[in-house]
C-alpha distance (Angstrom), angle and dihedral (degrees) to the residues before:
residue distance angle dihedral
M1 . . .
T2 3.81 . .
R3 3.79 91.1 .
I4 3.81 91.2 52.8
L5 3.81 91.4 48.6
D6 3.81 90.2 48.3
Q7 3.80 89.2 54.6
I8 3.81 91.0 48.6
Y9 3.81 91.9 48.9
R10 3.81 90.6 47.5
A11 3.82 91.3 48.6
A12 3.81 89.7 50.7
G13 3.81 88.5 50.2
V14 3.80 90.7 51.8
L15 3.80 90.1 48.0
A16 3.81 88.8 50.8
A17 3.82 88.4 54.4
V18 3.82 90.0 50.3
F19 3.80 89.1 54.6
L20 3.82 89.2 51.2
V21 3.80 89.3 54.8
L22 3.81 89.0 49.2
I23 3.81 89.5 53.6
A24 3.80 89.2 54.2
L25 3.80 90.5 48.9
F26 3.82 92.4 50.3
V27 3.80 91.0 49.7
L28 3.80 90.9 46.8
A29 3.82 90.1 49.7
Q30 3.80 89.8 52.1
V31 3.81 92.8 49.2
L32 3.79 93.3 47.1
G33 3.81 90.5 43.9
R34 3.80 91.6 54.0
L35 3.80 91.3 48.2
A36 3.80 88.5 52.2
G37 3.80 92.2 45.6
Q38 3.79 93.5 -113.0
A39 3.79 129.4 120.2
V40 3.79 119.8 -133.4
P41 3.81 103.4 -140.9
S42 3.81 115.0 -125.2
A43 3.81 94.1 -13.3
D44 3.81 90.6 136.8
E45 3.81 90.5 51.1
F46 3.80 92.4 49.9
A47 3.80 89.7 47.8
G48 3.81 87.7 53.0
Y49 3.80 91.2 51.3
C50 3.79 89.1 50.3
L51 3.81 90.5 49.2
S52 3.79 91.1 53.5
A53 3.79 92.9 47.9
S54 3.80 92.7 45.4
S55 3.79 93.7 48.9
F56 3.78 96.2 48.9
L57 3.80 98.8 38.0
A58 3.81 90.6 55.7
L59 3.83 95.6 53.9
A60 3.83 100.2 87.3
Y61 3.81 92.4 43.6
T62 3.80 92.4 50.2
L63 3.81 90.5 49.0
R64 3.79 91.6 52.1
T65 3.80 93.2 48.2
N66 3.83 94.2 44.3
A67 3.79 92.9 -115.3
H68 3.81 93.5 132.9
I69 3.77 115.4 99.0
R70 3.79 109.1 -103.1
V71 3.77 126.8 178.9
T72 3.78 103.9 -138.2
L73 3.80 98.7 164.2
F74 3.81 90.4 99.0
L75 3.81 94.4 40.3
R76 3.80 93.4 54.2
R77 3.81 90.6 59.6
L78 3.81 93.4 56.4
S79 3.77 124.9 92.2
P80 3.81 114.7 -108.0
R81 3.81 91.2 -104.1
A82 3.81 93.6 48.4
R83 3.80 90.9 45.0
H84 3.81 90.3 52.3
G85 3.81 90.7 51.6
F86 3.79 92.0 46.5
E87 3.82 91.3 48.8
I88 3.81 89.2 52.8
W89 3.81 91.6 49.2
C90 3.82 92.3 48.0
L91 3.79 92.5 46.6
L92 3.82 91.8 48.1
V93 3.79 92.6 51.9
T94 3.80 94.2 42.3
T95 3.80 93.8 46.1
A96 3.81 90.2 50.8
L97 3.81 93.2 48.2
I98 3.80 95.2 45.0
G99 3.82 90.3 44.0
Y100 3.80 89.5 53.3
F101 3.81 90.2 48.1
A102 3.82 91.3 47.2
F103 3.80 92.7 50.3
Y104 3.78 93.7 52.1
T105 3.79 93.4 41.3
V106 3.80 91.2 54.7
R107 3.80 88.8 45.1
M108 3.82 90.4 52.3
V109 3.81 91.3 51.2
W110 3.81 91.1 48.2
E111 3.81 92.0 50.3
S112 3.81 91.0 48.3
Y113 3.79 88.0 52.7
Q114 3.82 93.9 46.2
F115 3.79 94.4 48.7
G116 3.81 94.2 41.6
E117 3.79 92.8 -126.7
R118 3.79 116.2 -174.3
T119 3.78 133.2 -162.1
M120 3.78 117.0 -103.6
G121 3.80 98.6 -129.8
L122 3.79 130.3 109.2
V123 3.79 88.5 -87.5
P124 3.81 107.0 47.1
V125 3.80 111.5 -143.8
M126 3.77 127.3 -173.6
L127 3.82 100.6 -100.2
W128 3.79 95.1 -136.8
I129 3.81 90.3 65.7
P130 3.83 97.7 66.7
Q131 3.82 90.5 34.8
T132 3.81 92.0 57.8
G133 3.81 94.3 73.0
M134 3.78 89.6 54.9
A135 3.81 92.3 48.3
I136 3.79 94.1 48.4
G137 3.80 91.2 47.9
V138 3.80 94.0 50.5
V139 3.82 92.5 46.2
L140 3.81 89.9 50.8
L141 3.80 90.3 49.0
A142 3.82 90.9 50.5
T143 3.81 88.9 49.5
A144 3.81 91.3 49.5
F145 3.81 92.1 50.6
L146 3.81 91.6 46.5
E147 3.79 89.6 50.4
E148 3.81 90.5 50.8
L149 3.81 91.1 47.8
I150 3.81 91.7 52.8
R151 3.79 90.1 46.6
V152 3.82 92.9 51.6
F153 3.82 91.8 45.2
A154 3.82 86.9 55.2
G155 3.80 88.9 57.2
H156 3.80 99.0 -103.9
P157 3.79 124.4 124.2
P158 3.80 115.1 -105.0
R159 3.80 114.9 -96.5
Y160 3.79 92.0 -120.1
Q161 3.80 87.6 58.1
E162 3.82 90.0 51.0
A163 3.81 89.2 51.5
E164 3.82 88.3 50.2
H165 3.82 91.4 53.1
D166 3.82 91.7 45.5
A167 3.82 90.5 51.8
A168 3.81 91.1 48.6
A169 3.82 91.2 49.0
A170 3.82 91.0 49.2
A171 3.82 90.2 50.5
D172 3.82 90.3 54.0
L173 3.81 91.4 56.8
């Protein structure tokens, strides 16, 4: 199961990178359009949608690879047993908060779909379409935190901690 989730997180990370490239293309289209005296309708809005999708789709992948900013100064001073307990507490709280956020994000997307809401720009877009990237990203992040919580409850170190140790070992070489 972990291998499948890793592939999903990696695919979401690749998709996030694709949305970054799309942002660059929208900005380039705007610049070239201005030089040619033409406006590119709603390019800034589409770039914003891509930014949202890119940001949220990358969250689970960055958690797994320890790319999130973590303050470990306090954690390093704890005994291994206390650190394990603190990791469990942090993962419980974070999983609950992200799960809550994921639930209401999916609910928001569903309501936008049900009511047929559209964006207010020059090019009206069904609102659920740009919101979907955010919802998928938050659900994947909640899944990643739940997976880490289960792993830590089972007595294993979290994967982000393993990535931290691997990075430290590579730096020592």
